[in-house]
C-alpha positions as CSV (number, residue, x, y, z in Angstrom):
1,M,72.7,-58.2,-284.0
2,N,71.3,-61.0,-282.2
3,G,73.2,-59.7,-278.8
4,Q,76.2,-61.0,-280.6
5,P,79.2,-59.6,-277.5
6,Y,81.1,-56.9,-278.9
7,V,84.2,-58.7,-278.1
8,T,83.2,-61.5,-280.4
9,A,82.1,-59.2,-283.5
10,F,85.8,-57.4,-283.2
11,T,87.8,-60.5,-283.2
12,D,85.0,-61.4,-286.0
13,R,86.0,-58.5,-288.1
14,Y,89.8,-57.6,-287.4
15,G,91.1,-60.9,-286.8
16,V,92.7,-60.6,-283.8
17,G,91.7,-62.0,-280.3
18,P,90.4,-60.0,-277.4
19,E,93.9,-60.3,-275.4
20,G,96.8,-58.6,-276.7
21,Q,97.9,-56.8,-279.4
22,I,95.6,-55.1,-281.6
23,N,97.5,-52.9,-283.8
24,D,101.2,-51.8,-283.6
25,F,100.1,-48.9,-280.6
26,I,97.3,-50.3,-279.1
27,S,96.9,-53.6,-276.9
28,R,94.3,-55.1,-274.6
29,R,95.8,-56.9,-271.7
30,G,93.5,-58.3,-268.8
31,D,90.1,-56.6,-270.1
32,R,92.3,-53.0,-270.0
33,L,92.9,-51.1,-272.9
34,L,96.6,-49.7,-273.3
35,L,98.7,-47.3,-275.6
36,A,102.0,-48.4,-276.8
37,D,101.4,-51.7,-274.6
38,Q,102.8,-49.5,-272.1
39,I,100.1,-46.9,-270.2
40,D,96.9,-48.4,-269.2
41,L,94.1,-46.1,-270.2
42,N,91.5,-47.5,-267.9
43,A,93.8,-46.8,-264.6
44,M,94.5,-42.6,-266.3
45,V,91.0,-42.4,-266.4
46,A,90.0,-43.6,-263.0
47,R,92.8,-41.2,-261.5
48,Y,92.1,-38.2,-263.9
49,G,88.4,-38.7,-265.0
50,A,87.3,-37.8,-268.9
51,P,87.2,-36.1,-270.8
52,L,90.9,-37.0,-271.0
53,E,93.8,-36.4,-273.4
54,V,97.1,-38.7,-272.9
55,A,100.2,-38.3,-275.0
56,Y,102.9,-40.5,-275.3
57,C,105.9,-38.8,-276.5
58,P,108.1,-42.1,-276.4
59,Q,105.4,-43.0,-279.4
60,I,107.0,-40.4,-281.4
61,T,110.5,-41.6,-281.1
62,L,109.4,-45.3,-281.9
63,Q,107.9,-44.5,-285.2
64,I,111.1,-42.3,-286.3
65,E,112.9,-45.0,-285.1
66,R,111.0,-47.5,-287.4
67,M,111.3,-45.5,-290.2
68,L,115.2,-45.6,-290.5
69,A,115.2,-49.1,-289.8
70,W,113.1,-49.4,-292.4
71,A,114.9,-47.0,-294.9
72,D,118.4,-49.0,-293.6
73,D,117.0,-51.7,-294.7
74,A,115.4,-50.8,-298.2
75,R,119.1,-49.5,-299.0
76,M,120.5,-52.6,-298.2
77,R,118.1,-54.7,-300.7
78,S,118.3,-52.0,-303.3
79,G,122.3,-51.5,-303.1
80,Y,121.6,-47.7,-302.9
81,V,124.3,-45.4,-302.0
82,G,122.5,-42.2,-300.9
83,G,121.6,-41.3,-297.6
84,F,118.2,-40.9,-295.9
85,I,116.9,-38.1,-294.0
86,Y,113.9,-38.1,-292.0
87,A,112.6,-34.7,-291.4
88,Y,109.8,-33.9,-289.3
89,A,106.7,-31.6,-290.4
90,T,106.1,-29.2,-287.5
91,K,102.7,-28.2,-289.1
92,A,101.3,-31.6,-287.6
93,N,101.7,-31.0,-284.1
94,F,103.8,-27.7,-283.0
95,A,103.8,-28.7,-279.0
96,E,106.9,-28.2,-277.1
97,E,107.0,-31.5,-276.0
98,V,106.4,-32.9,-279.7
99,V,108.8,-31.2,-281.7
100,R,111.5,-31.5,-278.9
101,T,111.2,-35.4,-278.8
102,A,111.1,-35.6,-282.8
103,I,114.2,-33.5,-282.8
104,G,115.9,-35.8,-279.8
105,A,115.4,-39.0,-281.9
106,G,117.0,-37.6,-284.9
107,A,114.5,-35.9,-287.3
108,H,115.3,-32.8,-289.1
109,Y,113.2,-30.1,-289.3
110,E,110.5,-28.8,-291.7
111,T,108.9,-25.2,-291.4
112,S,105.8,-23.8,-293.3
113,A,105.3,-20.4,-292.0
114,A,107.2,-17.6,-290.3
115,A,106.5,-18.8,-286.5
116,D,107.9,-22.3,-287.1
117,V,111.7,-20.7,-288.5
118,T,110.9,-18.7,-285.2
119,I,110.7,-21.9,-282.8
120,A,113.4,-23.3,-285.0
121,H,115.8,-20.5,-284.2
122,R,114.9,-20.6,-280.7
123,L,115.6,-24.6,-280.4
124,W,118.8,-23.9,-282.0
125,Q,119.8,-21.3,-279.9
126,Q,118.5,-23.5,-276.4
127,G,120.6,-26.4,-278.0
128,V,118.1,-28.5,-278.5
129,L,118.3,-28.2,-282.1
130,P,122.4,-29.5,-283.5
131,S,123.6,-27.4,-285.7
132,D,123.9,-30.3,-288.0
133,R,120.4,-30.8,-288.9
134,Y,118.6,-29.3,-291.7
135,I,115.5,-27.0,-291.8
136,F,113.8,-26.8,-294.7
137,C,111.2,-23.9,-295.2
138,N,108.7,-25.0,-297.4
139,G,105.2,-23.1,-298.6
140,S,104.5,-19.7,-299.7
141,K,107.1,-16.9,-298.4
142,D,105.8,-13.7,-297.1
143,D,108.0,-11.1,-296.0
144,A,107.7,-12.3,-292.0
145,Y,108.8,-15.8,-293.2
146,L,111.3,-14.5,-295.6
147,A,112.9,-12.3,-293.2
148,A,112.9,-15.3,-290.2
149,I,114.8,-17.1,-293.1
150,S,117.2,-14.8,-293.3
151,A,118.0,-14.1,-289.4
152,L,118.5,-17.5,-288.5
153,R,121.0,-17.9,-291.4
154,R,122.8,-14.4,-290.3
155,A,122.9,-15.6,-287.0
156,G,125.3,-18.5,-288.2
157,F,122.7,-21.3,-288.8
158,A,124.3,-22.8,-292.0
159,R,121.8,-25.7,-292.9
160,V,118.5,-23.8,-293.3
161,V,117.4,-24.5,-296.8
162,P,114.1,-22.1,-298.1
163,V,112.9,-24.2,-300.5
164,I,111.4,-21.7,-303.5
165,D,108.0,-21.5,-304.3
166,D,108.0,-18.1,-306.9
167,L,110.7,-16.2,-308.2
168,D,109.7,-12.8,-306.3
169,E,110.9,-15.1,-303.2
170,L,114.0,-15.6,-304.8
171,E,114.9,-12.1,-305.3
172,T,113.5,-10.8,-302.1
173,L,115.7,-13.8,-299.7
174,L,118.6,-12.5,-301.6
175,A,118.3,-9.0,-301.3
176,M,117.7,-9.8,-297.5
177,C,120.6,-12.2,-297.0
178,R,124.1,-12.0,-298.0
179,E,125.1,-15.0,-296.7
180,P,125.8,-18.0,-298.7
181,L,122.4,-19.9,-298.8
182,L,121.2,-23.3,-299.4
183,L,117.9,-23.1,-301.8
184,G,115.8,-25.7,-303.0
185,V,113.2,-25.6,-305.9
186,R,109.7,-27.5,-305.8
187,E,108.0,-28.5,-308.6
188,R,105.1,-27.6,-309.8
189,H,102.4,-30.3,-311.4
190,A,101.0,-29.5,-314.3
191,P,96.9,-29.6,-313.5
192,A,96.2,-32.9,-315.5
193,D,99.2,-34.7,-313.2
194,V,97.7,-32.9,-310.1
195,D,96.6,-36.2,-307.4
196,A,92.7,-36.0,-307.5
197,D,92.6,-36.3,-304.1
198,H,94.7,-32.9,-303.2
199,P,93.6,-30.4,-305.8
200,G,95.2,-27.6,-304.2
201,G,98.5,-29.2,-304.2
202,E,98.6,-27.6,-307.9
203,R,99.4,-23.9,-306.4
204,F,102.5,-24.9,-305.1
205,G,106.1,-24.6,-307.0
206,L,107.4,-23.6,-309.9
207,T,107.3,-24.5,-313.3
208,P,110.0,-26.1,-315.4
209,D,110.9,-23.1,-317.2
210,E,110.9,-21.0,-314.0
211,I,113.4,-23.3,-311.9
212,E,115.7,-23.2,-315.0
213,Q,115.5,-19.2,-314.2
214,V,116.4,-20.5,-310.5
215,V,119.2,-22.3,-312.0
216,E,120.6,-19.2,-314.1
217,R,120.4,-16.7,-311.7
218,L,121.9,-18.8,-308.9
219,R,125.2,-19.3,-311.6
220,H,128.6,-17.0,-310.6
221,T,126.6,-16.2,-307.0
222,P,127.9,-18.1,-303.4
223,H,125.1,-19.7,-303.6
224,R,124.0,-23.3,-304.0
225,L,121.0,-24.7,-305.5
226,V,121.4,-28.4,-303.2
227,M,117.3,-29.8,-303.0
228,Y,114.7,-30.9,-305.7
229,H,111.3,-31.1,-304.0
230,A,108.8,-33.5,-305.2
231,M,105.7,-33.3,-303.4
232,V,102.9,-35.8,-304.5
233,G,99.9,-35.3,-302.1
234,S,99.0,-36.4,-298.7
235,Q,98.2,-39.8,-296.9
236,I,99.0,-41.7,-300.2
237,E,98.5,-45.5,-299.6
238,D,98.8,-46.6,-303.3
239,A,102.1,-47.4,-303.5
240,D,102.3,-48.0,-307.5
241,R,100.7,-44.8,-308.2
242,W,103.0,-42.8,-305.7
243,N,106.0,-44.4,-307.1
244,M,104.7,-44.0,-310.8
245,R,104.7,-40.1,-310.1
246,L,107.9,-40.1,-308.4
247,A,109.4,-41.7,-311.3
248,R,108.5,-38.7,-313.5
249,S,110.3,-36.0,-311.0
250,A,113.2,-38.6,-310.9
251,E,114.0,-38.0,-314.2
252,A,113.4,-34.2,-313.6
253,Y,115.7,-34.6,-311.0
254,A,118.9,-36.1,-312.6
255,R,118.3,-33.6,-315.6
256,L,118.4,-30.4,-313.8
257,R,121.6,-32.5,-311.9
258,Q,123.5,-32.2,-314.8
259,Q,122.8,-28.2,-314.8
260,A,123.5,-27.8,-311.3
261,P,126.4,-30.1,-309.9
262,S,125.6,-28.8,-306.6
263,L,122.3,-30.4,-306.6
264,M,122.4,-33.5,-303.9
265,L,119.1,-33.9,-302.0
266,F,115.9,-35.5,-303.4
267,N,113.0,-34.7,-301.3
268,F,110.2,-37.0,-302.2
269,G,107.7,-35.2,-299.5
270,G,104.8,-36.2,-297.5
271,G,102.3,-38.3,-297.8
272,M,103.9,-41.3,-296.1
273,P,100.7,-43.2,-294.6
274,T,100.3,-44.2,-291.0
275,S,98.4,-47.1,-288.9
276,A,96.9,-44.4,-286.9
277,Y,93.4,-44.3,-288.4
278,S,92.1,-47.4,-289.6
279,L,92.4,-50.9,-288.1
280,D,92.4,-52.3,-291.6
281,F,95.4,-50.3,-292.4
282,R,98.3,-52.1,-294.5
283,F,101.3,-50.8,-296.3
284,D,105.0,-51.8,-297.3
285,Y,107.0,-49.4,-295.9
286,V,110.6,-51.5,-296.8
287,G,109.0,-52.4,-300.5
288,F,107.6,-48.7,-301.3
289,L,111.4,-47.0,-300.3
290,E,113.4,-49.8,-301.7
291,R,111.3,-49.2,-304.9
292,L,112.0,-45.8,-305.0
293,M,115.4,-46.1,-304.3
294,R,115.8,-48.6,-307.6
295,T,114.2,-45.9,-310.1
296,L,116.0,-43.5,-308.6
297,A,119.8,-45.3,-309.1
298,S,118.2,-46.3,-312.5
299,T,117.4,-42.9,-313.6
300,C,120.6,-41.7,-312.0
301,A,122.6,-43.9,-314.0
302,A,121.1,-43.4,-316.9
303,Y,121.8,-39.5,-316.9
304,D,125.4,-40.2,-315.4
305,V,124.7,-38.3,-312.1
306,P,125.3,-38.8,-308.4
307,Q,122.4,-40.7,-306.5
308,P,121.0,-38.3,-304.1
309,T,120.4,-38.2,-300.5
310,L,116.7,-38.7,-300.0
311,V,114.8,-36.9,-298.0
312,G,111.1,-37.4,-296.9
313,E,108.9,-34.6,-294.8
314,F,107.1,-36.7,-292.1
315,G,104.2,-34.8,-290.4
316,R,101.1,-37.3,-289.2
317,Y,103.2,-40.6,-289.6
318,T,105.4,-39.1,-287.0
319,V,102.7,-38.1,-284.4
320,A,99.2,-38.9,-285.3
321,S,99.4,-42.1,-282.9
322,H,101.0,-40.5,-279.7
323,N,97.4,-39.1,-278.6
324,V,94.3,-40.3,-277.5
325,F,91.3,-38.5,-276.4
326,I,89.1,-40.6,-273.6
327,M,85.0,-38.8,-273.6
328,E,82.5,-40.4,-271.6
329,V,78.9,-40.8,-272.4
330,G,76.4,-38.8,-270.6
331,R,73.0,-39.8,-272.4
332,V,72.1,-42.5,-274.6
333,K,69.4,-41.7,-276.8
334,R,67.5,-44.6,-278.7
335,G,67.5,-44.7,-282.6
336,Q,64.2,-43.9,-283.8
337,G,62.8,-46.7,-286.3
338,D,65.8,-48.6,-287.5
339,A,68.3,-45.6,-287.0
340,P,71.2,-46.3,-285.1
341,D,71.4,-45.2,-281.4
342,W,72.4,-41.8,-280.3
343,V,75.6,-41.6,-278.0
344,L,76.0,-38.6,-276.2
345,L,79.7,-37.4,-275.3
346,N,80.7,-35.3,-272.7
347,G,82.8,-33.0,-275.5
348,S,82.4,-31.6,-279.0
349,L,83.5,-33.8,-281.7
350,M,83.9,-31.1,-284.2
351,V,86.2,-29.3,-281.8
352,S,88.1,-32.0,-280.5
353,L,88.6,-34.2,-283.5
354,P,87.7,-31.4,-286.5
355,D,89.5,-33.7,-289.2
356,S,86.0,-35.5,-288.5
357,L,83.8,-33.0,-290.1
358,I,85.9,-31.3,-292.9
359,V,87.7,-34.1,-294.0
360,P,86.0,-36.5,-296.7
361,G,86.4,-39.9,-295.6
362,Q,88.1,-39.3,-292.5
363,E,88.4,-42.3,-289.9
364,F,89.3,-42.4,-286.6
365,I,90.3,-45.8,-284.5
366,I,87.6,-45.3,-281.8
367,L,87.4,-48.4,-279.2
368,P,85.6,-48.9,-275.7
369,L,87.5,-49.0,-272.6
370,D,85.0,-51.2,-270.9
371,G,82.0,-53.1,-271.9
372,W,83.3,-55.3,-274.3
373,D,81.1,-58.3,-273.3
374,R,78.3,-56.3,-273.7
375,P,75.9,-56.7,-276.8
376,V,77.4,-54.9,-280.0
377,R,75.1,-52.3,-281.5
378,P,75.7,-49.7,-284.5
379,V,75.8,-46.4,-282.9
380,R,76.3,-42.7,-283.8
381,L,78.5,-40.3,-281.3
382,A,77.7,-36.7,-280.9
383,G,78.5,-34.2,-278.9
384,R,76.7,-33.3,-276.0
385,L,78.7,-29.9,-275.7
386,T,76.7,-28.2,-278.6
387,C,73.7,-28.0,-279.8
388,D,75.5,-28.0,-283.2
389,S,73.2,-30.6,-286.1
390,D,76.8,-31.0,-287.4
391,D,78.7,-32.5,-284.2
392,F,78.4,-36.0,-284.5
393,F,80.2,-39.1,-286.2
394,P,80.5,-41.0,-288.1
395,R,80.0,-38.8,-291.5
396,P,77.2,-40.1,-293.8
397,G,77.5,-42.3,-295.9
398,A,80.2,-43.8,-293.9
399,P,80.2,-47.3,-292.2
400,P,78.4,-47.6,-289.3
401,L,80.3,-47.5,-285.6
402,L,80.0,-50.5,-283.6
403,L,80.6,-50.5,-279.7
404,P,79.1,-52.1,-277.4
405,D,75.5,-51.3,-275.6
406,P,76.2,-47.9,-274.9
407,Y,75.2,-46.5,-271.2
408,P,76.0,-43.3,-269.1
409,G,79.4,-43.2,-267.9
410,Q,81.0,-45.6,-270.5
411,K,84.5,-44.9,-271.3
412,I,85.4,-44.3,-275.3
413,A,88.7,-44.0,-276.7
414,F,89.8,-41.8,-280.0
415,F,92.9,-42.9,-281.3
416,G,94.9,-41.5,-284.1
417,V,94.2,-38.0,-282.8
418,G,97.9,-36.2,-282.2
419,A,98.3,-34.9,-285.7
420,Y,96.6,-31.3,-286.6
421,Q,93.5,-31.8,-284.7
422,Q,94.5,-29.6,-281.9
423,M,96.1,-27.5,-284.5
424,I,93.1,-27.0,-287.1
425,A,91.0,-26.6,-283.4
426,G,93.4,-24.6,-281.7
427,R,95.1,-24.9,-278.3
428,G,94.0,-22.5,-275.8
429,G,91.1,-19.9,-276.7
430,A,87.7,-20.1,-276.8
431,H,86.2,-22.8,-279.0
432,H,83.1,-23.5,-280.6
433,C,79.9,-23.2,-278.3
434,L,82.6,-22.4,-275.7
435,T,83.7,-26.0,-275.8
436,P,86.3,-26.1,-272.7
437,E,89.6,-28.1,-273.4
438,M,90.1,-31.2,-271.9
439,R,92.5,-32.0,-268.9
440,R,95.5,-33.1,-270.8
441,I,98.4,-35.7,-269.4
442,I,101.8,-35.5,-270.9
443,I,104.0,-38.6,-270.7
444,E,107.9,-38.6,-271.7
445,R,110.9,-40.4,-271.0
446,D,114.0,-39.8,-269.0
447,E,116.4,-42.1,-268.8
448,D,114.7,-45.0,-267.9
449,A,111.5,-42.8,-266.3
450,L,109.0,-42.2,-267.5
451,V,108.0,-38.4,-266.7
452,V,104.0,-37.1,-266.3
453,R,103.3,-33.7,-266.8
454,E,99.1,-32.8,-265.8
455,V,97.9,-29.8,-267.4
456,A,94.5,-28.9,-266.2
457,P,91.2,-28.5,-268.0
458,Q,89.8,-24.7,-269.1
459,N,87.7,-23.4,-266.9
460,L,84.5,-21.0,-267.6
461,G,86.3,-18.2,-266.4
462,Q,89.3,-17.9,-268.5
463,I,87.2,-18.4,-271.5
464,M,84.9,-15.7,-270.7
465,A,87.9,-13.6,-270.1
466,L,89.0,-14.3,-273.2
467,L,86.1,-13.1,-275.0
468,G,86.4,-9.3,-272.8
469,Y,83.2,-10.8,-270.2
470,A,84.1,-10.4,-266.3
471,C,84.7,-13.4,-265.2
472,E,84.5,-13.1,-261.4
473,T,80.7,-13.0,-261.6
474,L,80.2,-15.8,-264.3
475,E,82.6,-18.6,-262.8
476,L,80.7,-21.8,-262.3
477,P,81.8,-24.9,-260.6
478,V,84.2,-27.6,-262.5
479,H,83.7,-31.2,-261.8
480,Q,86.7,-32.6,-260.5
481,P,87.3,-36.2,-260.8
482,V,87.9,-38.7,-258.0
483,R,91.3,-39.7,-257.8
484,A,91.4,-43.5,-257.4
485,P,94.9,-45.0,-257.2
486,V,96.4,-45.9,-260.5
487,E,97.8,-49.2,-261.0
488,R,101.2,-49.9,-261.8
489,R,102.7,-53.3,-263.1
490,V,106.4,-53.2,-263.9
491,V,107.2,-55.3,-266.7
492,R,111.0,-56.8,-267.6
493,E,113.2,-54.3,-265.4
494,P,111.8,-52.1,-263.1
495,L,111.8,-48.5,-263.7
496,R,112.6,-45.4,-260.9
497,L,109.4,-43.9,-259.6
498,L,107.3,-41.3,-261.7
499,R,108.4,-37.6,-261.4
500,S,107.5,-34.3,-262.3
501,A,108.4,-33.3,-265.4
502,R,111.5,-31.1,-265.7
503,R,112.6,-29.8,-269.0
504,R,116.4,-30.6,-269.7
505,N,118.3,-28.5,-272.8
506,M,120.8,-30.7,-274.4
507,P,124.2,-29.2,-275.3
508,R,123.9,-28.3,-278.8
509,G,124.9,-31.1,-281.1
510,A,124.4,-34.0,-278.6
511,P,123.5,-36.9,-279.5
512,P,119.9,-37.8,-279.6
513,P,118.8,-39.9,-276.2
514,R,118.7,-44.2,-276.1
515,Y,116.1,-45.4,-275.0
516,G,116.1,-48.5,-272.9
517,S,114.0,-51.4,-273.5
518,A,112.4,-51.0,-269.5
519,A,108.7,-50.0,-269.5
520,R,105.8,-49.8,-267.1
521,H,101.5,-50.2,-267.5
522,M,100.4,-47.0,-265.7
């Protein structure tokens, strides 16, 4: 590329300068890369070394508050009189600090298995999950899942809403639980209507005839059908196609509402796109919600039924952008012929970023922490801790990844890794090629202070013990980074000093905390 500096190529490609805001959660100030314009990633690596995971939980709160504000704006523009409910799909990231932060920001709860319900039950008992939130239980339900739902309802949580996925579930649940239940139904798409990008979605839900049977089964019982679930797909960025499909679901809802007067919630499902994966991302959130609200309002008027409360399930959108992985270049192998260089990292991409391998076309935002003035090069990233030939990124056929001329010791940040990556790879345990989990830094906000918690990386002894080996004879030294002082620059108004993490149990029913405008660069 004729020696063009990376910073020039980056500016030309994305139309943003090398200084200031890069997107809605990444910025660069004074040659330092920042997460959420708060966390100095260069300073974090200087202090803790690499590989390193940084989780900044206040970003989750910001995501939720943005969506609620966009929904309010759309309601005002459209004149929609129904409410709006934000539900966090916990399968995106089950980490305790993540779920607790989402609840604290006002999110309701969406589950997909017995373990989710058990977690929700415990959070409710601890006073973290208020009784006025909904718990929406989706997915196919085995006996353990149904028993967990029934136990939660019998314990006194009235707003648990099992979404019926087949008729046998309904009969089993009604036999298990005598307390009045709030129930939902999920529509099952005909094969011709299934999103071609997500063909597996056809297996979920009930046909129109089966939904009619649910209505008849619940008639003259204390149980109420309250929600219609219209899941379309995942990561849907084509707003026109999304709204067109939801328009058909809106008509199905309105017809069902005529038969079931207790119906009051229209769940448009998940799929809300996020800026976490591409610097080219554009999506009109307010426009999408406004159009959906206008469609529902006109459809309900045509069928003479009330406008429902909208429910959205937000997984990736909620948590993808709050996490970043930082890896270090250990070796550079020059490409042969015209092939890009191989950049070997001190980690494993297929372990840390499994979506890069299993999800076709998956993108991540990958930026260097340093070296922006070096010549730009097309490169291929690969894990140095494995000998697996599939452990590389970008995948074949994808656009080339451009980074500064690589060198050992260079630090590279992977953004958009807060959703699904650790849930698919697993947290704890033994991973592919026995790759150890990286050091984890968890940052939360407590009133006007940032609270930092450090989780040490795995070592070989821990991994070998899980596999049944006598670890005392196998322990190898683990590199400990030299702790450098962290530059701290206070902006706006000062925060209290950082302190060790402590967990607080909010009283049941307490309002979510409101965070001030103070901030610190770490």
